[in-house]
C-alpha positions as CSV (number, residue, x, y, z in Angstrom):
1,M,-46.8,-99.1,60.9
2,T,-44.7,-101.8,60.1
3,T,-41.0,-101.6,59.3
4,F,-39.2,-104.1,57.6
5,Q,-36.1,-105.1,55.1
6,V,-36.5,-106.1,51.6
7,R,-33.6,-107.9,49.9
8,G,-33.0,-107.5,46.1
9,M,-33.9,-103.9,45.5
10,T,-31.4,-102.1,43.1
11,C,-33.2,-99.2,41.6
12,A,-36.2,-97.0,41.2
13,H,-38.2,-99.8,39.3
14,C,-37.6,-102.2,42.1
15,V,-39.1,-99.8,44.5
16,G,-41.9,-99.4,42.3
17,F,-42.7,-103.2,41.9
18,V,-42.7,-103.5,45.7
19,T,-44.9,-100.4,46.1
20,E,-47.3,-101.3,43.7
21,E,-47.8,-104.9,45.2
22,L,-48.1,-103.8,48.8
23,E,-50.4,-101.1,47.9
24,T,-52.8,-103.8,46.7
25,L,-53.3,-105.1,50.2
26,P,-56.4,-104.5,52.2
27,G,-56.3,-101.5,54.4
28,V,-52.8,-100.1,53.1
29,E,-52.7,-96.3,53.6
30,S,-49.2,-95.6,52.4
31,V,-45.8,-97.5,51.5
32,A,-42.5,-95.6,51.9
33,V,-39.2,-97.6,50.5
34,D,-35.6,-96.3,51.3
35,L,-33.7,-98.0,48.7
36,P,-30.5,-97.3,50.1
37,T,-31.1,-99.2,53.4
38,G,-33.6,-101.5,51.8
39,T,-36.4,-100.3,54.4
40,V,-40.0,-100.5,53.8
41,S,-42.4,-98.6,56.2
42,L,-46.4,-99.5,55.3
43,V,-49.1,-98.0,57.5
44,S,-52.7,-99.9,57.2
45,K,-56.0,-99.4,58.8
46,Q,-55.9,-102.7,59.9
47,P,-52.8,-105.1,61.2
48,L,-51.4,-107.5,58.4
49,A,-50.2,-110.9,59.0
50,P,-46.2,-111.3,58.3
51,A,-47.0,-113.7,55.9
52,V,-49.2,-111.8,53.5
53,I,-46.8,-108.5,53.5
54,R,-43.9,-111.6,52.7
55,T,-46.2,-113.1,49.8
56,A,-46.7,-109.5,48.3
57,V,-43.1,-108.6,48.3
58,E,-42.1,-112.2,46.9
59,A,-44.7,-111.4,44.1
60,A,-43.1,-108.2,43.2
61,G,-39.9,-111.0,43.1
62,Y,-37.9,-109.8,46.4
63,Q,-37.3,-111.0,49.8
64,A,-39.0,-109.7,52.7
65,E,-37.1,-109.9,56.3
66,G,-38.0,-108.8,59.9
67,I,-41.6,-109.2,59.9
């Protein structure tokens, strides 16, 4: 499991955008977003490079930190 912070999320739509982008990454089994804390937990079948995760979060319009 990979856990990190996402900055800029303010509503359920934000959570949906981030979740949707992360779910497109190869091997991702689940994504859980805690909006009040901005914490994202990602489970994947294979290790994902931090840059790959950051790129997906940025594609959704937000910033990933702590990965």
